[in-house]
Legacy VTK file of the C-alpha trace (Angstrom):
# vtk DataFile Version 3.0
C-alpha trace
ASCII
DATASET POLYDATA
POINTS 239 float
-13.780 -12.707 -4.825
-14.630 -13.012 -1.137
-13.785 -10.142 1.058
-11.627 -10.204 4.129
-14.565 -9.684 6.407
-16.232 -12.820 4.963
-13.030 -14.726 5.956
-13.192 -13.354 9.545
-16.945 -14.051 9.756
-16.354 -17.817 9.200
-14.220 -17.782 12.471
-16.796 -15.899 14.649
-20.280 -16.631 15.852
-23.129 -15.293 13.685
-25.206 -12.513 15.159
-28.807 -13.134 15.853
-29.996 -9.962 14.085
-33.691 -11.011 13.744
-35.001 -11.698 17.185
-38.692 -11.873 16.905
-40.848 -9.552 19.088
-42.858 -11.173 21.718
-46.187 -12.095 20.461
-49.311 -10.558 22.023
-52.917 -11.870 22.030
-55.140 -10.124 19.664
-57.873 -8.006 21.270
-61.177 -7.594 19.316
-63.162 -4.424 19.512
-66.414 -6.280 20.020
-67.247 -8.873 22.637
-67.916 -11.401 20.084
-64.909 -12.598 17.811
-65.531 -11.844 13.928
-67.005 -14.424 11.844
-64.524 -16.469 9.892
-64.517 -15.216 6.338
-65.412 -17.621 3.709
-62.538 -16.256 1.625
-58.869 -15.677 3.005
-58.187 -12.085 3.452
-56.148 -10.544 0.445
-53.615 -9.362 3.214
-53.122 -12.829 4.673
-50.656 -13.611 6.331
-49.582 -9.935 6.801
-53.089 -9.005 8.317
-52.226 -11.269 11.468
-48.706 -9.736 12.122
-48.296 -7.730 15.166
-45.980 -4.906 13.972
-43.932 -2.839 16.478
-44.994 0.796 16.697
-42.611 3.744 16.695
-43.281 4.098 20.302
-41.854 0.843 21.405
-38.596 0.858 23.080
-36.063 -1.197 20.875
-33.984 -2.227 23.678
-36.742 -3.722 25.497
-38.483 -5.258 22.475
-35.186 -6.829 21.296
-33.045 -7.460 24.256
-31.143 -10.478 22.924
-30.000 -8.058 19.845
-28.716 -5.358 22.103
-27.211 -7.889 24.391
-25.289 -9.477 21.753
-24.016 -6.022 20.564
-22.916 -5.497 23.976
-20.957 -8.522 24.205
-19.370 -7.938 20.819
-18.114 -4.480 21.148
-14.874 -5.164 22.986
-12.113 -3.257 21.305
-8.482 -4.568 21.471
-5.581 -2.370 21.852
-4.134 -1.302 18.556
-1.037 -3.056 17.457
2.192 -1.228 18.119
4.520 -0.944 15.186
7.508 -3.282 15.565
10.964 -1.893 16.857
12.711 0.141 14.359
9.652 0.627 12.108
10.586 3.704 10.047
7.091 4.810 9.183
4.449 6.933 11.269
1.113 5.215 10.980
-2.030 7.011 10.517
-4.952 4.988 11.064
-8.448 6.594 11.551
-11.402 4.259 12.651
-13.983 4.034 10.041
-11.959 4.673 7.086
-10.625 1.783 4.835
-7.164 2.915 4.250
-4.224 3.875 6.350
-1.352 6.014 5.630
2.337 5.743 6.477
4.793 8.723 6.443
8.470 9.141 6.848
11.129 11.733 6.020
14.112 10.238 4.151
17.026 12.387 3.962
14.750 15.280 3.204
12.526 13.352 0.845
8.979 13.012 2.202
7.691 9.580 1.607
3.997 8.833 1.909
2.443 5.370 1.513
-1.314 5.002 0.888
-2.305 1.469 1.985
-5.743 0.543 0.607
-8.255 -2.211 1.842
-6.854 -5.542 0.922
-8.469 -8.170 -1.218
-8.335 -12.026 -0.681
-5.899 -13.348 -3.186
-5.911 -17.136 -2.686
-6.246 -20.007 -0.210
-3.883 -22.619 -0.081
-4.696 -25.869 1.547
-1.762 -27.128 3.940
-0.652 -30.912 3.902
-1.782 -31.174 7.331
-5.532 -31.645 7.411
-5.716 -30.448 10.918
-4.402 -27.005 9.890
-6.410 -24.140 8.332
-5.791 -23.110 4.925
-3.199 -20.194 4.343
-4.722 -16.933 3.457
-2.861 -14.674 0.982
-3.775 -10.940 0.861
-2.993 -8.522 -2.022
-2.687 -5.131 -0.596
-2.681 -2.150 -3.091
-0.212 0.499 -2.282
0.497 4.043 -3.538
3.940 5.078 -2.741
4.377 8.834 -3.154
7.894 10.452 -3.000
8.365 14.275 -2.952
11.401 16.227 -2.545
9.832 19.724 -2.240
11.162 20.920 -5.556
8.011 20.557 -7.451
7.736 17.203 -9.296
6.796 14.206 -7.520
6.845 10.391 -8.194
4.043 7.890 -7.587
4.622 3.897 -7.476
1.360 1.815 -7.711
2.324 -1.464 -6.051
0.992 -4.577 -4.615
1.991 -6.011 -1.252
1.875 -9.787 -1.093
3.010 -11.673 2.195
6.729 -11.892 1.040
7.405 -9.021 -1.340
6.070 -5.847 -2.878
5.715 -5.681 -6.521
5.586 -2.347 -8.729
2.618 -2.283 -11.336
3.396 1.019 -12.660
4.814 4.631 -11.851
4.276 7.997 -12.912
5.779 11.486 -12.455
3.408 14.240 -11.308
3.958 17.839 -12.335
2.093 20.437 -10.314
1.249 22.462 -13.496
-0.699 19.567 -14.781
-4.076 18.537 -13.670
-3.906 14.973 -11.864
-6.542 13.554 -14.294
-4.555 14.690 -17.250
-0.947 13.384 -16.252
0.524 10.628 -18.342
-0.114 7.486 -16.441
3.176 5.965 -17.220
4.102 2.560 -18.782
3.320 -0.863 -17.071
6.279 -1.657 -14.950
6.691 -5.023 -16.448
7.423 -3.256 -19.816
10.574 -1.597 -18.605
13.950 -2.918 -19.146
14.861 -5.638 -16.531
17.799 -3.945 -15.181
15.810 -0.610 -14.880
13.037 -2.414 -12.814
15.789 -3.860 -10.484
17.128 -0.457 -10.033
13.608 1.086 -9.252
12.974 -1.836 -6.725
16.313 -1.249 -5.137
15.550 2.552 -4.916
12.308 1.809 -3.016
13.853 -0.972 -0.721
16.314 1.514 0.588
13.310 3.750 1.529
11.663 1.053 3.487
9.283 -0.112 0.763
10.472 -3.863 1.154
9.575 -7.362 2.047
9.349 -6.564 5.886
6.844 -3.820 5.287
4.692 -6.211 3.204
4.843 -8.875 5.865
3.917 -6.167 8.555
0.876 -5.102 6.403
-0.434 -8.462 6.048
-0.941 -8.890 9.785
-1.888 -5.105 10.407
-4.641 -4.790 7.714
-6.197 -8.192 8.926
-6.525 -6.871 12.523
-7.600 -3.409 11.199
-10.478 -5.001 9.319
-11.450 -6.753 12.647
-11.428 -3.294 14.397
-13.527 -1.794 11.738
-16.143 -4.507 12.045
-16.358 -3.799 15.746
-16.841 -0.209 14.974
-19.814 -1.227 12.576
-21.280 -3.173 15.341
-20.898 -0.285 17.648
-22.462 2.102 15.374
-25.410 -0.155 14.265
-26.042 -0.809 18.036
-26.273 3.007 18.668
-28.548 3.370 15.690
-30.935 0.569 16.891
-31.022 1.876 20.464
-32.052 5.348 19.042
-34.963 3.864 17.124
LINES 1 240
239 0 1 2 3 4 5 6 7 8 9 10 11 12 13 14 15 16 17 18 19 20 21 22 23 24 25 26 27 28 29 30 31 32 33 34 35 36 37 38 39 40 41 42 43 44 45 46 47 48 49 50 51 52 53 54 55 56 57 58 59 60 61 62 63 64 65 66 67 68 69 70 71 72 73 74 75 76 77 78 79 80 81 82 83 84 85 86 87 88 89 90 91 92 93 94 95 96 97 98 99 100 101 102 103 104 105 106 107 108 109 110 111 112 113 114 115 116 117 118 119 120 121 122 123 124 125 126 127 128 129 130 131 132 133 134 135 136 137 138 139 140 141 142 143 144 145 146 147 148 149 150 151 152 153 154 155 156 157 158 159 160 161 162 163 164 165 166 167 168 169 170 171 172 173 174 175 176 177 178 179 180 181 182 183 184 185 186 187 188 189 190 191 192 193 194 195 196 197 198 199 200 201 202 203 204 205 206 207 208 209 210 211 212 213 214 215 216 217 218 219 220 221 222 223 224 225 226 227 228 229 230 231 232 233 234 235 236 237 238
């Protein structure tokens, strides 16, 4: 399944990562060039390469690579949350996940949003338009009332809705890896499923959040790509 970064890379120019160093004329130790051997060297063709040494300056040796990095590292301002968005967004550059937090009538709600995966690409009827990209974004919705137990909903955010895959009750006296993981949500009574879905919607886990995350996580992936370029550029310049 292709990653989001692969989808973004198809719409950007490829970087020229392997710009060859300038060639130099080989200098012989004697005034006469060596005799051409009757048998080729066992190191051929590597014996004729002019490998860069540790004393060479990377920026001078590979100017096009560094110049390309300089051109690419242009950060867009982070997107502001829409008006009335009920969650605080915690988004640290370099991390694959973001965290959403809010207080709902004394209940602490935390949504852990994971790196999206490409679900499908639907071809549009108009050949001039690009295919529609659908993301599946894994979520862990944690609800705590400060009285001990808490609830975790394991969900998937699509473009138009959020589906619950399973849920579990966390008890502080039981180690997390030993807690009963709970049944598959689809195995519950249909009316119970609807009641839980409504319970989450009232707390902001709804279709508007799903739509917001589709756009936000694509742009986050683009920002993380720029961070990767910046860090790689810094490493190359330190070489």
